[in-house]
ZAMARGU-4260 file (C-alpha; in steps of 0.2 Angstrom, whole numbers, plus 5000, padded with zeros to 4 digits):
<rodrens>
0) 5000/5000/5000 | 5007/5017/4995 | 5010/5030/5009 | 4999/5041/4997 | 4983/5033/5002
5) 4969/5045/5009 | 4952/5039/5015 | 4939/5052/5020 | 4921/5053/5022 | 4912/5059/5006
10) 4904/5076/5005 | 4890/5083/4995 | 4903/5089/4982 | 4908/5070/4979 | 4890/5066/4973
15) 4895/5065/4955 | 4910/5054/4959 | 4900/5043/4970 | 4887/5041/4955 | 4902/5037/4944
20) 4908/5024/4955 | 4891/5016/4957 | 4890/5015/4938 | 4907/5007/4936 | 4903/4994/4949
25) 4886/4990/4941 | 4896/4988/4924 | 4908/4976/4933 | 4894/4966/4940 | 4884/4966/4923
30) 4870/4975/4931 | 4871/4992/4923 | 4853/4991/4917 | 4847/4992/4935 | 4855/5008/4940
35) 4842/5022/4941 | 4851/5032/4954 | 4853/5051/4950 | 4864/5064/4958 | 4849/5073/4965
40) 4843/5056/4973 | 4860/5052/4980 | 4862/5070/4987 | 4845/5069/4996 | 4848/5051/5003
45) 4866/5053/5008 | 4867/5071/5013 | 4849/5076/5017 | 4840/5078/5033 | 4840/5059/5037
50) 4856/5051/5029 | 4852/5033/5024 | 4870/5028/5022 | 4888/5034/5024 | 4902/5034/5010
55) 4921/5034/5011 | 4931/5039/4996 | 4949/5033/4994 | 4962/5043/4985 | 4978/5035/4979
60) 4992/5047/4974 | 4979/5060/4973 | 4967/5050/4961 | 4950/5045/4966 | 4953/5026/4967
65) 4938/5019/4975 | 4923/5020/4987 | 4914/5011/5001 | 4895/5014/5005 | 4888/5007/5021
70) 4875/5009/5034 | 4870/5004/5051 | 4859/4988/5054 | 4855/4979/5070 | 4857/4962/5077
75) 4843/4957/5089 | 4852/4941/5095 | 4867/4952/5100 | 4857/4967/5105 | 4870/4978/5096
80) 4871/4988/5080 | 4881/4982/5065 | 4887/4989/5049 | 4882/4983/5032 | 4893/4986/5018
85) 4882/4989/5002 | 4896/4993/4990 | 4915/4992/4989 | 4923/4996/4973 | 4941/5000/4968
90) 4944/5005/4950 | 4953/4992/4940 | 4969/5002/4937 | 4970/5005/4956 | 4969/4987/4962
95) 4984/4979/4970 | 4988/4994/4981 | 4979/4988/4996 | 4965/5001/4994 | 4950/4988/4996
100) 4958/4981/5012 | 4961/4999/5018 | 4943/5004/5015 | 4937/4988/5024 | 4949/4991/5039
105) 4943/5009/5040 | 4925/5002/5042 | 4930/4989/5054 | 4938/5002/5065 | 4922/5012/5064
110) 4912/4996/5069 | 4923/4993/5084 | 4922/5011/5089 | 4903/5011/5088 | 4901/4995/5098
115) 4895/4985/5083 | 4893/4967/5085 | 4895/4963/5066 | 4902/4970/5050 | 4893/4961/5035
120) 4891/4962/5016 | 4886/4951/5001 | 4896/4946/4986 | 4890/4939/4970 | 4893/4920/4969
125) 4903/4921/4953 | 4915/4935/4960 | 4929/4923/4964 | 4943/4936/4966 | 4932/4945/4979
130) 4927/4929/4988 | 4945/4924/4990 | 4950/4942/4996 | 4937/4942/5009 | 4942/4924/5015
135) 4960/4930/5016 | 4954/4944/5028 | 4946/4931/5039 | 4928/4934/5034 | 4916/4919/5034
140) 4903/4916/5021 | 4885/4913/5029 | 4880/4899/5017 | 4866/4894/5028 | 4857/4911/5024
145) 4847/4915/5008 | 4844/4933/5004 | 4826/4938/5000 | 4822/4954/4991 | 4805/4963/4988
150) 4806/4977/4975 | 4796/4985/4961 | 4779/4978/4959 | 4780/4965/4972 | 4785/4978/4985
155) 4771/4989/4980 | 4759/4974/4980 | 4763/4969/4998 | 4763/4987/5004 | 4745/4991/4997
160) 4730/4988/5008 | 4720/4973/5004
</rodrens>
């Protein structure tokens, strides 16, 4: 890892960069068609009256190299908050400098400082490089759990009164 690595919380001025990172990540994950985020929506949800998530930006040798977006969750079994990492992305030309590890370590320190019982995330099952990286850090897959998601029409249908 270069000594010229800087990780700092994002500011509203970083919204265009954050959206760019999101689009790059979606392209890598073959999910570009699912990105409907806009700068205005990100500004409102990340820096508005009630921020829904936090973002870290990593700069390597003065270049925006990657980001991490995370939010608080909660474990009833532990009766403690946790941190859920929604997105971690390092630009391809910036990989191999320890940036991803540094972003994860930064969030891990926040989790410990905030008294969290867990730091969790999901990874696409085909992303072998990421899975190997996470295992080398000591992260354990939660194979006994299946993620369920309601979105779009199914979410609206469940939310509507019967």
